[in-house]
C-alpha positions in Angstrom: -17.0 7.7 -43.3 -14.7 9.0 -41.1 -16.2 7.0 -38.5 -15.8 3.8 -40.5 -12.0 4.5 -41.5 -11.2 5.3 -37.8 -12.6 2.2 -36.8 -10.9 -0.3 -39.2 -8.1 1.9 -38.4 -8.5 1.2 -34.4 -9.1 -2.5 -35.0 -6.0 -3.1 -37.2 -4.4 -1.1 -34.9 -5.4 -3.8 -31.6 -4.4 -6.5 -34.3 -1.0 -5.4 -34.5 -1.1 -4.7 -31.2 -1.6 -8.3 -29.8 0.9 -9.7 -32.5 3.4 -8.1 -31.0 2.4 -9.2 -27.3 5.4 -11.2 -25.2 5.1 -14.9 -26.1 5.1 -17.2 -22.6 6.6 -20.3 -22.7 7.2 -23.3 -20.4 10.2 -25.4 -20.5 8.3 -28.0 -23.2 6.3 -25.4 -24.5 9.6 -23.4 -25.0 11.7 -26.5 -26.3 8.5 -27.7 -28.8 8.8 -24.1 -30.6 12.6 -23.8 -30.6 12.1 -27.7 -32.7 9.7 -26.1 -35.1 12.1 -22.7 -35.2 15.6 -23.0 -34.0 17.3 -22.1 -37.2 19.2 -24.8 -37.3 16.7 -27.1 -36.9 14.8 -25.8 -39.8 18.1 -26.0 -41.8 18.6 -29.8 -40.6 14.7 -30.5 -41.8 16.0 -29.1 -45.3 19.2 -31.1 -45.5 16.5 -33.5 -45.2 14.7 -32.4 -47.9 17.8 -31.8 -50.3 18.8 -35.3 -49.3 15.6 -36.7 -50.7 15.8 -34.5 -53.9 19.3 -36.1 -54.3 18.3 -39.7 -53.7 15.5 -39.2 -56.8 18.4 -37.6 -58.9 21.0 -40.6 -58.4 18.0 -43.0 -59.1 16.9 -40.4 -62.4 20.4 -41.3 -64.0 19.4 -45.0 -64.8 15.6 -43.7 -66.4 15.3 -43.2 -69.6 16.6 -40.2 -70.8 14.9 -38.4 -74.0 17.3 -35.4 -75.8 16.5 -33.3 -79.0 17.9 -30.9 -81.0 18.0 -29.1 -83.7 20.7 -27.9 -86.0 20.8 -25.6 -89.1 23.3 -24.9 -91.1 24.3 -22.2 -93.4 27.0 -22.5 -96.3 28.0 -18.8 -96.7 30.7 -20.1 -99.0 30.6 -24.0 -99.8 33.2 -26.3 -100.1 35.1 -27.4 -102.5 35.5 -31.7 -103.5 37.9 -32.2 -105.7 37.1 -35.4 -108.3 38.8 -37.2 -110.9 38.3 -35.4 -114.2 38.3 -39.0 -116.2 35.0 -39.4 -114.5 32.9 -36.9 -116.9 35.1 -37.0 -120.1 38.3 -35.4 -118.8 41.8 -36.5 -119.2 42.9 -38.5 -116.8 45.3 -36.6 -113.9 43.0 -33.7 -114.4 40.5 -32.8 -111.3 37.0 -31.6 -111.4 35.9 -28.6 -109.1 32.5 -30.0 -107.7 30.8 -28.4 -104.8 28.4 -31.2 -103.0 25.1 -30.6 -101.1 22.6 -27.3 -100.9 23.1 -24.1 -98.9 20.5 -24.9 -96.5 20.5 -28.1 -94.2 18.0 -28.2 -91.0 18.2 -31.6 -88.7 16.0 -32.4 -85.8 16.7 -35.2 -83.8 15.1 -37.0 -80.7 17.6 -39.7 -78.8 16.0 -42.1 -76.0 18.5 -43.7 -74.0 18.9 -46.1 -71.7 21.7 -47.7 -68.6 21.4 -51.4 -69.1 23.8 -52.1 -66.2 26.5 -50.2 -64.7 27.7 -51.6 -60.8 28.2 -48.1 -60.1 24.6 -46.8 -60.5 24.1 -49.7 -58.2 26.2 -48.2 -55.8 25.3 -45.3 -56.1 21.7 -45.9 -55.3 22.6 -47.4 -51.9 24.7 -44.6 -51.1 21.8 -42.4 -51.5 19.5 -43.9 -48.8 22.4 -44.2 -46.5 23.1 -40.3 -47.2 19.4 -39.4 -46.9 19.8 -42.1 -43.4 23.0 -39.6 -42.7 20.7 -36.4 -42.9 17.9 -37.9 -40.8 20.6 -38.9 -38.3 21.8 -34.9 -38.3 18.5 -34.0 -37.7 18.3 -35.9 -34.7 21.6 -34.8 -33.6 20.1 -31.1 -34.3 17.3 -31.3 -32.2 19.1 -33.3 -29.3 21.2 -30.2 -29.3 18.7 -27.6 -29.5 16.6 -29.2 -26.9 19.4 -29.8 -24.6 20.4 -25.5 -25.2 17.4 -24.6 -24.6 17.0 -26.4 -21.5 19.7 -24.4 -20.1 19.0 -21.2 -21.7 16.0 -21.5 -20.2 17.5 -22.2 -16.8 20.2 -19.4 -16.8 17.2 -16.9 -17.4 15.5 -18.5 -14.5 18.9 -18.2 -12.2 19.9 -14.6 -13.7 15.7 -14.0 -12.3 15.8 -15.7 -9.3 19.5 -14.0 -8.4 17.8 -10.6 -8.5 15.2 -11.2 -6.3 17.7 -12.6 -3.7 19.9 -9.8 -4.3 17.7 -7.3 -4.1 16.2 -8.7 -0.9 19.3 -8.4 0.5 20.3 -5.5 -0.4 16.9 -4.0 1.3 17.4 -6.4 4.4 21.1 -4.2 4.5 19.7 -0.6 3.4 17.8 -1.4 6.5 20.1 -2.8 8.3 22.7 0.4 7.4 19.9 2.7 8.1 19.1 1.5 11.6 22.7 1.1 12.5 23.7 4.6 11.0 20.8 6.2 13.8 22.6 4.2 16.7 25.8 5.2 15.7 24.7 9.2 15.7 23.6 8.5 19.2 26.9 7.4 20.4 25.9 3.7 21.0 27.9 1.9 18.2 31.0 2.6 16.6 32.2 3.5 13.3 33.3 0.7 12.2 29.9 -1.5 12.4 28.4 1.6 9.7 31.3 0.8 7.6 31.3 -3.2 7.7 27.4 -2.7 6.7 28.7 -0.1 3.6 31.0 -2.3 2.4 28.5 -5.7 2.2 25.6 -3.3 0.8 28.0 -2.0 -2.0 29.2 -5.5 -3.1 25.9 -6.8 -3.4 24.7 -3.7 -4.9 27.3 -4.5 -7.4 26.5 -8.0 -7.5 23.1 -6.5 -8.5 23.9 -4.5 -11.1 25.9 -7.3 -12.8 23.1 -9.8 -12.2 20.6 -7.7 -13.7 22.6 -7.2 -17.2 23.1 -10.8 -17.3 19.6 -11.1 -17.2 19.1 -9.3 -19.8 22.0 -11.6 -21.9 20.2 -14.6 -21.0 17.1 -13.5 -22.4 18.5 -12.3 -25.5 20.7 -16.3 -25.4 17.2 -17.8 -25.2 15.5 -16.2 -27.9 18.1 -16.9 -30.1 17.8 -20.1 -29.4 13.9 -20.2 -29.9 14.5 -18.7 -33.3 12.8 -15.2 -32.0 14.5 -12.3 -32.4 17.0 -11.3 -29.9 14.7 -8.4 -28.5 11.5 -10.3 -28.1 9.8 -10.1 -25.1 8.9 -13.3 -23.7 7.8 -14.7 -20.1 8.6 -17.9 -18.8 6.3 -19.9 -17.0 8.0 -22.4 -14.3 9.9 -21.6 -11.7 13.6 -22.6 -10.7 13.0 -24.9 -7.6 9.5 -26.4 -9.1 11.1 -27.3 -12.5 14.2 -28.9 -10.6 12.0 -31.3 -8.2 10.4 -32.2 -11.8 14.1 -33.0 -13.0 15.1 -35.6 -10.2 14.5 -38.8 -11.7 16.4 -41.4 -9.9 15.1 -44.2 -12.0 16.5 -42.2 -14.5 20.0 -43.7 -13.2 18.9 -47.3 -13.5 18.3 -46.9 -17.3 19.4 -49.8 -19.8 22.8 -48.3 -21.2 21.8 -49.1 -24.9 24.4 -47.6 -27.3 23.5 -48.0 -30.2 20.4 -46.1 -29.6 23.1 -42.9 -28.9 23.0 -40.6 -32.4 27.1 -40.2 -32.2 26.8 -44.0 -32.9 24.2 -44.1 -35.4 26.4 -41.8 -37.2 29.5 -43.9 -37.0 27.6 -47.3 -38.0 26.3 -45.1 -41.2 29.7 -43.8 -41.8 30.9 -47.2 -41.6 28.4 -47.8 -43.9 29.2 -45.4 -46.5 32.6 -46.4 -46.3 31.5 -50.2 -47.2 29.6 -48.6 -50.4 32.5 -46.7 -51.4 34.3 -50.0 -51.4 31.7 -51.3 -53.6 32.4 -48.5 -55.7 35.7 -48.8 -56.6 35.2 -52.7 -56.8 32.2 -51.8 -59.6 34.3 -49.9 -61.8 36.3 -53.2 -63.1 32.7 -54.4 -64.2 31.6 -53.5 -67.9 28.6 -50.5 -68.3 25.7 -51.6 -71.2 23.7 -48.8 -72.6 21.1 -48.8 -75.5 19.6 -45.8 -77.7 17.5 -45.0 -80.0 17.1 -42.1 -82.1 14.8 -40.7 -85.1 15.3 -37.9 -87.0 14.0 -35.8 -90.1 16.5 -34.1 -92.3 15.8 -30.7 -94.8 17.9 -29.9 -97.7 17.8 -26.4 -99.5 19.0 -23.6 -101.3 17.1 -21.3 -99.8 15.6 -20.8 -96.3 12.1 -23.0 -97.1 11.5 -24.8 -93.9 8.8 -23.1 -92.9 6.8 -24.1 -95.7 4.7 -27.0 -96.6 6.4 -27.5 -99.9 9.3 -28.6 -97.8 10.5 -31.8 -97.8 11.8 -33.9 -95.2 13.6 -37.0 -94.7 13.7 -39.4 -92.2 16.1 -41.5 -90.8 16.2 -43.9 -86.9 18.6 -45.9 -85.6 19.1 -47.9 -83.0 22.2 -49.2 -80.9 23.8 -50.9 -78.2 27.3 -50.0 -76.6 29.3 -52.0 -73.7 32.3 -49.9 -72.9 34.7 -52.7 -70.5 37.7 -51.5 -68.8 40.8 -54.0 -69.5 44.2 -52.0 -68.0 44.2 -49.2 -65.7 47.9 -49.7 -65.0 46.8 -51.0 -61.6 45.2 -47.5 -60.8 41.5 -49.0 -60.1 43.3 -51.4 -57.9 45.1 -48.5 -56.0 41.5 -47.2 -55.7 40.3 -50.2 -54.0 43.0 -50.8 -51.7 42.5 -47.5 -50.4 38.8 -47.5 -49.8 39.4 -50.7 -48.0 42.3 -49.0 -45.9 38.8 -46.2 -45.1 36.3 -49.1 -44.1 39.0 -50.7 -41.9 38.8 -46.8 -40.2 35.9 -46.5 -40.0 35.5 -49.8 -38.4 38.0 -49.2 -35.4 36.2 -45.7 -35.3 32.5 -47.5 -34.6 34.4 -49.2 -31.9 36.1 -46.2 -30.5 32.6 -44.5 -30.0 31.3 -47.2 -29.0 33.8 -47.1 -25.7 33.3 -43.5 -25.8 30.0 -43.5 -25.0 29.7 -46.4 -22.6 32.6 -43.8 -20.3 30.1 -41.2 -21.4 27.0 -42.8 -20.2 28.6 -44.1 -16.6 29.6 -40.4 -16.3 26.8 -38.2 -17.3 25.1 -40.6 -14.5 27.5 -39.8 -11.9 27.6 -36.3 -12.6 23.0 -35.9 -12.2 23.6 -38.3 -9.3 25.9 -35.9 -7.9 24.0 -32.5 -9.0 21.0 -34.4 -7.2 23.3 -35.0 -3.8 24.9 -32.0 -4.3 21.4 -30.2 -4.9 20.0 -31.3 -1.3 23.2 -30.6 0.6 23.2 -27.0 -0.7 19.7 -26.8 0.9 20.1 -27.8 4.1 23.4 -25.2 3.6 21.0 -22.7 2.9 18.7 -23.4 6.0 22.0 -23.3 8.1 23.3 -20.4 6.6 20.1 -18.4 7.1 19.5 -19.3 11.0 22.9 -18.3 11.4 22.9 -15.1 9.4 19.2 -14.4 11.6 21.1 -15.2 15.0 23.9 -13.1 14.4 21.4 -9.7 13.4 19.7 -10.6 16.5 23.0 -10.8 18.6 24.2 -7.7 16.9 21.8 -5.0 17.5 21.5 -6.4 20.8 25.1 -5.7 21.0 26.0 -9.3 22.1 27.9 -9.4 18.4 30.3 -7.4 16.2 29.5 -6.2 13.0 32.6 -8.3 11.7 30.6 -10.9 12.8 27.5 -10.0 11.6 29.2 -9.6 7.7 30.6 -13.0 8.2 27.1 -14.3 8.7 25.5 -12.5 6.0 28.7 -13.4 3.4 28.5 -16.7 4.3 24.8 -16.5 3.1 25.4 -15.2 0.2 27.4 -17.4 -0.9 25.0 -20.3 0.0 22.2 -18.5 -2.0 23.9 -18.4 -4.8 25.3 -22.2 -4.5 21.7 -23.2 -4.2 20.8 -21.4 -7.0 23.1 -23.0 -9.2 23.0 -26.4 -7.6 19.3 -26.1 -8.8 20.4 -25.5 -12.4 23.0 -28.2 -12.5 20.2 -30.9 -11.7 18.0 -30.0 -14.9 21.1 -29.4 -17.2 23.3 -32.6 -15.9 19.8 -34.5 -16.6 19.7 -32.9 -20.2 22.9 -34.2 -20.2 22.2 -37.1 -19.2 19.1 -38.1 -21.3 21.0 -37.0 -25.1 23.5 -39.4 -24.0 21.0 -42.4 -23.7 18.9 -40.7 -26.2 16.0 -41.4 -23.9 14.1 -38.1 -23.7 11.5 -38.3 -21.1 9.5 -34.9 -21.6 
């Protein structure tokens, strides 16, 4: 029995351990995962569901409504009415005190109401549809922003990873150079300044390495938050920065047709204009009459004692059918003012749509320019890095051959380190600028 328990516990522990293993993502897998698990993306889905419920809520107001009520009254002290006494043979001018009705009454009523015509209801139905479209627009915009955020966060992690590797390699090379130079100095074949120059360079690289290592931790945490994971989750990235950069160089994207109507900001502005048009129709509809119909049925019981639960209790039925019309006549120009205000808001929305259209054309042109520059800058920084590596290697050879000074070596090394970071940043810029252009064009090419 004990062996069985141990085996079961072992299996459970293994299952839990496997469940807690780190997750691995390519960039596309990270995007797909975030679109399902990012908290903002999930809330955008909930907003659509809420909009669907609100649409039905609006629709239901024009469908039959049934209400039921039960009223029970118990006269603790019955109301007294005064009746002229001459009705009962009394003297004229005198009044007889009479109590009408029974001590206990109970009335059960059911009413069916139906809206026959209401202009605001018809506008409300159209508004509910637009509101649903606005919620879908918000979801689309959220997805685009989440996608861009994942690309940037994923790229920042890769940048930090590559930076740590390069800085660690630079540190190792510098440490080796420092050790060799120190031995040469101890043998009297080099100046102390050469050792100090290398120590200064090594100290700067170590400081950058420590800082970049901390930034790498923060980059992973930011990516976890964007993915919708716990901030301290362990994840592994399957793409590398250089390969990802090559995949994100797409010159065809620079020639893509600029269809402003595809942009989510245009869709939002367009639906805002539609909403303002409906608000104007709503204000105009308030001048129309409303027509309602109702049908109710009731049963009433009366007694001087509480016998309503007994079969002998007598119940009296009644029913009523009615139609009511409410006709707005005069509102002291209040409705006219509301209509004019709605018209002004519509004019503003139309101008806002035009402004968004023009701004988007400018943003698309700018995004294409930035993306093209990022590609050109990447090629330039790649060539510069190759040159910097050759220069540093030549200076290192010259230094140990005694041809060049430690100061010249330090300059070459500093130039190399700067070229390395610029090349890494250029690769990240290609990825992020492509994501920005795709978001502006709303042409997501996975």
